[in-house]
C-alpha positions in Angstrom: 6.9 -3.9 5.7 7.9 -1.2 3.2 8.9 2.4 3.0 7.6 5.4 1.3 10.0 7.3 -0.9 9.2 10.8 -1.7 10.7 14.3 -1.6 13.9 12.6 -0.5 12.6 11.7 3.0 11.0 8.5 4.3 7.3 8.8 5.3 6.8 7.7 8.9 3.6 6.1 10.0 2.6 6.6 13.6 2.2 4.0 16.3 3.0 0.4 16.5 2.3 -0.1 12.8 5.1 2.0 11.6 4.8 -1.1 9.4 3.2 -1.3 6.0 4.0 2.3 5.1 7.2 2.8 7.0 10.8 1.9 7.0 12.1 -1.4 5.5 15.4 -2.8 4.3 16.2 -2.1 0.7 14.9 -4.8 -1.7 18.4 -6.3 -2.2 18.8 -6.9 1.5 15.7 -9.1 1.8 16.7 -11.0 -1.3 20.0 -11.8 0.3 18.3 -13.1 3.4 16.4 -15.7 1.3 13.0 -14.1 1.6 11.1 -11.9 -0.9 11.9 -8.2 -0.9 9.5 -5.9 0.8 7.0 -3.7 -1.1 8.3 -0.2 -2.0 5.9 2.7 -1.7 6.6 6.0 -3.4 4.6 9.2 -2.5 3.6 11.0 -5.6 1.4 13.8 -4.1 -0.5 14.9 -1.0 -3.2 17.6 -1.3 -5.8 19.0 1.0 -9.3 18.8 -0.5 -10.8 22.3 -0.1 -14.3 21.1 -1.2 -14.3 18.3 1.4 -13.6 20.0 4.8 -11.1 18.1 6.9 -10.0 15.7 4.1 -6.8 15.2 2.1 -5.7 12.9 -0.6 -2.5 10.9 -0.7 -1.4 9.4 -4.0 1.2 6.7 -4.0 2.6 3.9 -6.1 3.4 0.5 -4.6 6.0 -1.7 -6.2 5.8 -5.4 -5.3 9.0 -7.2 -6.1 8.5 -10.9 -7.0 6.9 -12.7 -4.1 6.4 -9.5 -2.0 3.4 -9.2 0.4 1.9 -6.7 2.8 1.1 -7.5 6.5 -2.6 -7.4 7.5 -3.6 -3.7 7.9 -6.3 -1.2 7.4 -6.7 2.4 6.2 -9.0 4.9 7.8 -9.6 6.1 4.3 -11.4 5.5 1.0 -8.6 3.7 -0.9 -8.8 3.4 -4.7 -6.3 1.0 -6.4 -5.4 0.8 -10.1 -3.0 -1.9 -11.3 -0.2 -0.6 -13.6 2.0 -3.7 -14.1 2.0 -7.4 -13.3 -0.7 -9.1 -11.2 -1.6 -8.6 -7.6 -3.8 -10.5 -5.2 -6.1 -8.6 -2.8 -8.6 -9.6 -0.2 -10.6 -7.8 2.5 -11.8 -9.4 5.7 -15.0 -11.3 4.9 -14.5 -11.0 1.2 -13.1 -13.3 -1.5 -9.5 -13.2 -2.7 -9.2 -11.6 -6.2 -6.4 -11.4 -8.7 -6.1 -8.1 -10.5 -4.2 -7.4 -13.7 -3.2 -4.2 -15.4 -6.1 -1.8 -15.9 -8.2 -3.4 -13.1 -9.3 -1.7 -9.9 -9.9 -2.4 -6.3 -11.6 -0.5 -3.5 -11.1 -0.5 0.3 -13.4 1.4 2.6 -12.5 3.1 5.9 -13.7 0.1 8.0 -12.2 -2.6 5.8 -9.3 -4.8 7.0 -6.9 -5.6 4.2 -6.1 -9.3 4.9 -4.2 -10.1 1.7 -2.1 -7.9 -0.5 0.7 -9.6 -2.5 2.3 -10.0 -5.8 0.7 -12.9 -7.7 4.1 -13.8 -9.2 7.2 -15.2 -7.7 9.3 -14.2 -10.7 7.8 -10.9 -12.1 7.3 -7.5 -10.4 4.0 -5.8 -10.0 3.1 -2.1 -9.6 -0.1 -0.3 -8.7 -1.4 3.3 -8.0 -3.3 4.1 -4.8 -5.4 7.1 -4.0 -6.2 7.5 -0.3 -8.9 10.0 0.7 -8.5 10.4 4.4 -8.7 12.8 7.4 -6.2 15.6 7.1 -2.9 14.6 8.7 -4.1 11.1 9.6 -1.7 8.2 9.1 -2.0 6.3 5.8 -2.0 2.9 7.5 -3.3 1.6 10.8 -3.1 -1.7 12.7 -5.9 -4.1 11.8 -8.5 -4.4 14.5 
C-alpha cells in the first residue's frame, strides 16, 4: 500500500483497492513495525488529452524505500515507467521478472496484471516516473482480475 501526495491532499482510489495508490502509514511507521516501508507516490500532473477524446494522463513518481513492494494490481491504462534512481524489479502476469536500473523503461498495457513491483535492494531507495494514459476520471489502480 502507498499514498499519493500532491497538491496537499491524498489521492483516493475507488473501490476495494483503495490499495496501491491510496492511504498508507508514513514510511517511519512501517519501519518501526519491523517490515519495509510502503511505497510513496507523488502526483506531479494530471491533464486531459484534447487530441484523444475521453483520455487523460496522470504523471507520478514512486519512491520505494529499501525492501518496499507493491501488492498485485492492474491499471486500466497504458503505463510507461522510467527508472530515476536505484533498481526495481517488475513482472507482468505471464511475463518474466526483469530488474531495471536508472534510465531503463517498462510498459504495462490496459489488460496486464502487475504481479511484481518492488525495490531490488534491501538497503538503498529506488525511484521511478510513471505516465498513465487512461480514461478521463478513471481510477489509477484497479484490483487484479
